[in-house]
N, C-alpha and C positions, 0 to 999 in steps of 0.2 A: 025098173026096179035101182034104187038109194040105196047106198050101198050105207050100211046102219053107220051111224058115226062110231070112231075110235072110243071110246073109254079111257081118259088118262086113265094109267096103273102106279099108283106110289109106292115108295120104294122103300125095301120094308126097314124098318128103322132096325138100326145095332139096339141087341140087348144090352139098356143102358144096368151091366149085372159085375157088382163088387168085387172087383177085380186088389186090388191087399186092402189092408189097414194098415196105420203106423200109432202101434203105444208105448205115448210120450212113461216115461219115467224116472227116477228121483232118487231109484237104488238102484243103476241094469244089475246088479252083481246081484242083490235080492231078488225085484223082477223076471231071470232070467231061470232064476231054482223054484218061484213062485209060478209060471207056465211051463215047468220042466216035468214039476213035481206033479201038476191037476192036468197037462191034456199028456207030456212027452211029444212038446214039441221041440226042435232044436236050433240051435242056437250057432249063427258060424257072421264074426269081422268081416261088415259090407262097403267095401268104399266107398265114398260117397260126398256129396257136399261138405256132411253133419260129421266133424272129427271122431265119436264114438257111433256108428249105425253099426247094425248086428242084421245082417237076415232073421226072418221066422217061419222056419219051417216047421210045418202044419199037421203036415206027413200023410194028405189027405191025396186025392184025386188030381190028374190033372188040373179038372176043376174048380180045387181046390183053392182058395184065396189062399195063400202067405203072407205076410206084413214085412214090417220092420219098430224094430227099436228104439230107439233112440231118450236123450236125454230134453228131462222135459224144458222148452221155452219159457214158459211163462207159469205165473199160481194156476189159472183157466183151458190150461193146458190136457186138453183129455183124446180119449183117444179115436181116431180122425181114421172113416171110410171112407177110399177110393170108388167111384165110381166110371168104369169105361165111356167114355164119349167119340163117336166119330170127326171130331172139330173142339179141341176146348177157344179158339174167340168164339164161333159160335151160339157155341156150351152156355160164355157168360156172357152172351148181350143176350139169353133170354136168363139169364142167373137176373139181373140186374133189371127188364121189362117185367119178370115176376118177382119181385119187393127183396128178396135179396144179396147181398154185400160180396165183394171181390177182394179180398183180403192179403192175398198172395195171388200176382197178376201172374198172368202165361210164364211159368219156365224149364227150360231144358234142361233132361237129362241125358248127358251126351249117349247119344248110338241105343238109346233103347225108348223115349216120347218126352211131352212133359206132359207139364200139367199144374193145376190150380187151387185156392183151396181161398172157399167161397163159406156164405154160412148164409141159412136160410132164416123164410118171416120170423119163425119161431130159436131162432140164435141159437142154434148145430148145428156148427164148423161141419164139413162133407169136404173132400177133394174131384177134383175130374182128375183123369186118367188119356191121354190121346197114346195109343202106340206108335210110335214112328223110330224105325232104325237111322233116319237120318236126319236124327236130330241131333244138332249142334249145339 
């Protein structure tokens, strides 16, 4: 009796979960007051490549994404949602294959991971995030 052929087992995809968000503001003090009053969010200065970057603690459980508050970079700069991926490089290739645009290529956040900023086919901006403590 012949053995049945083994089926290829598909590796489960990592959940493409929202893991972070950035809120741009023209007046950081005003924005902090607004979100603190509205949601009770807490803000703490965070050393980053951007000079005036603030960590937003949303107060949710560990699975709840936190975010960042930063100065608005250009007139159309709106809230950016970061989505976790296994590989920023592979996700960027797929973005382009599907008709999206890479706005900011893969960028390192030392000891945390890599991100890239993209635009979908509907002109919505979003970011990819690859956690990697070895990022330099």
